[in-house]
GUVOKOL-431031 format. One record per residue (C-alpha): x, y, z. Coordinates in steps of 0.05 Angstrom, whole numbers, padded with zeros to 5 digits, always signed. Example, Ala and Ser with C-alpha at 12.3 -4.5 7.8 and 13.67 -1.06 7.14 Angstrom:
<vomars>
+00246-00090+00156/+00273-00021+00143/
</vomars>
This chain:
<vomars>
+00016-00374+00347/-00048-00345+00375/-00118-00365+00398/-00157-00422+00367/-00233-00411+00370/-00274-00474+00381/-00344-00464+00354/-00390-00519+00380/-00459-00534+00350/-00513-00584+00365/-00471-00642+00339/-00425-00635+00399/-00483-00642+00447/-00508-00703+00409/-00439-00734+00417/-00451-00727+00492/-00518-00763+00488/-00560-00699+00490/-00603-00708+00429/-00666-00672+00453/-00699-00624+00403/-00754-00574+00412/-00821-00609+00398/-00855-00585+00334/-00920-00576+00373/-00888-00519+00413/-00883-00476+00350/-00954-00451+00362/-00937-00426+00432/-00923-00353+00446/-00848-00341+00441/-00834-00328+00515/-00875-00388+00536/-00836-00431+00487/-00770-00405+00516/-00793-00421+00586/-00811-00493+00566/-00743-00501+00532/-00705-00477+00593/-00743-00523+00640/-00740-00585+00595/-00668-00578+00572/-00643-00567+00643/-00674-00634+00661/-00648-00668+00598/-00577-00645+00614/-00580-00688+00677/-00609-00750+00645/-00571-00816+00655/-00558-00822+00580/-00517-00758+00579/-00442-00771+00580/-00396-00711+00575/-00332-00752+00566/-00322-00725+00494/-00312-00656+00525/-00269-00681+00583/-00225-00721+00534/-00216-00659+00491/-00195-00618+00552/-00145-00672+00571/-00114-00674+00501/-00110-00599+00496/-00079-00595+00566/-00024-00644+00548/-00009-00625+00477/-00024-00552+00462/+00039-00521+00432/+00073-00463+00467/+00044-00397+00447/-00025-00425+00430/-00088-00418+00471/-00160-00440+00462/-00227-00405+00471/-00295-00440+00471/-00356-00411+00436/-00423-00446+00425/-00491-00435+00394/-00520-00489+00440/-00565-00473+00498/-00540-00528+00543/-00484-00522+00595/-00449-00588+00584/-00383-00558+00562/-00376-00509+00619/-00395-00565+00667/-00332-00602+00645/-00288-00540+00643/-00309-00520+00714/-00298-00592+00738/-00228-00595+00709/-00207-00524+00729/-00251-00502+00788/-00203-00447+00812/-00147-00430+00763/-00151-00425+00688/-00094-00463+00656/-00045-00425+00611/-00069-00460+00548/-00141-00436+00558/-00152-00363+00544/-00216-00361+00585/-00255-00412+00625/-00319-00377+00603/-00358-00412+00548/-00389-00359+00504/-00462-00376+00488/-00478-00335+00427/-00551-00356+00427/-00564-00355+00501/-00565-00411+00552/-00618-00447+00594/-00578-00438+00657/-00594-00378+00699/-00539-00334+00730/-00545-00287+00789/-00541-00229+00739/-00570-00246+00671/-00563-00176+00643/-00496-00192+00609/-00517-00259+00580/-00530-00267+00506/-00603-00259+00485/-00639-00326+00481/-00649-00341+00407/-00693-00394+00375/-00677-00429+00309/-00742-00400+00282/-00724-00328+00300/-00716-00282+00240/-00652-00243+00227/-00653-00181+00271/-00679-00215+00333/-00610-00215+00365/-00604-00162+00419/-00537-00132+00436/-00510-00162+00500/-00441-00162+00531/-00429-00237+00523/-00449-00242+00450/-00414-00177+00433/-00349-00202+00464/-00356-00270+00432/-00367-00240+00363/-00309-00191+00371/-00263-00248+00391/-00283-00286+00329/-00273-00226+00283/-00202-00216+00308/-00183-00289+00303/-00152-00328+00245/-00159-00400+00268/-00224-00438+00280/-00251-00508+00293/-00325-00519+00278/-00355-00580+00312/-00425-00604+00293/-00452-00538+00266/-00495-00532+00204/-00507-00456+00201/-00575-00474+00171/-00620-00430+00214/-00622-00355+00201/-00593-00336+00269/-00531-00380+00260/-00521-00364+00187/-00524-00290+00203/-00460-00298+00244/-00422-00318+00182/-00453-00262+00142/-00432-00212+00195/-00362-00240+00200/-00355-00236+00125/-00369-00161+00127/-00312-00146+00175/-00244-00124+00150/-00206-00161+00204/-00164-00224+00213/-00224-00270+00202/-00223-00250+00128/-00162-00293+00116/-00174-00344+00171/-00168-00419+00169/-00224-00465+00189/-00226-00539+00207/-00297-00566+00200/-00314-00631+00237/-00378-00668+00218/-00390-00743+00206/-00444-00731+00154/-00413-00716+00086/-00471-00677+00058/-00474-00632+00120/-00399-00626+00120/-00398-00604+00047/-00453-00554+00059/-00417-00521+00117/-00351-00517+00080/-00386-00487+00019/-00421-00436+00063/-00356-00416+00096/-00321-00407+00029/-00379-00365+00004/-00382-00319+00064/-00306-00316+00075/-00275-00324+00006/-00205-00308+00033/-00208-00364+00085/-00179-00435+00078/-00226-00491+00098/-00206-00563+00118/-00261-00615+00119/-00257-00672+00171/-00310-00725+00161/-00310-00753+00231/-00352-00747+00293/-00328-00703+00350/-00308-00761+00397/-00277-00800+00339/-00235-00741+00317/-00210-00730+00388/-00193-00804+00396/-00155-00802+00330/-00110-00748+00357/-00137-00684+00325/-00086-00693+00269/-00107-00630+00231/-00088-00589+00292/-00019-00621+00293/-00011-00604+00219/-00022-00530+00231/+00022-00528+00293/-00032-00518+00346/-00017-00585+00379/+00049-00620+00390/+00060-00693+00375/+00028-00744+00422/+00058-00737+00491/+00057-00796+00539/+00008-00786+00596/+00034-00794+00667/+00019-00862+00699/
</vomars>
């Protein structure tokens, strides 16, 4: 019983048809100019006709019907886009359901979407930023603290290759909290990437158990999230109302 942390990486966005990457030519731009270009371009790409957020909406539906009593979910991402919160807000515009610990999607590396008050948002981080670029902000601090006190995780489409993302695992490995002996389900359709992430987790969190799932995000959801049934987070398939 407890809270399951969903940690979404770029693979989840790709599953929704958002495959845009920062052009290599932008690497020569001053950092703040590069960030401004990313914000403007990615906001437009999020609304492109090819983007289909049904993988997220299907996940919310499955979790809503089948989350076992006593379990809740929290969503954390290293992505800049707002596709996940778009679906969460569409499904639950007013009241957060009991199976969802918070309707807020924690963006550990910042987001392209502007809020009325950006002072609490996570600092916008680039993949090329060196370790130490992260600035303490309320959102990222709360997100990290939640992870450090959790013992159950699902990682979807993350590689932890860049310094900013890999530093998260390093920091978690230094805490003497629940995450030390946590369990992780890693979802990635590419075996080499899947193996690398699992090896990285075992190295940084030697007391953790790691389950590898070689499936894409949408495929795993369509297959019933069997690994979550096995650890008791989800109940057996429930019939949906007509």
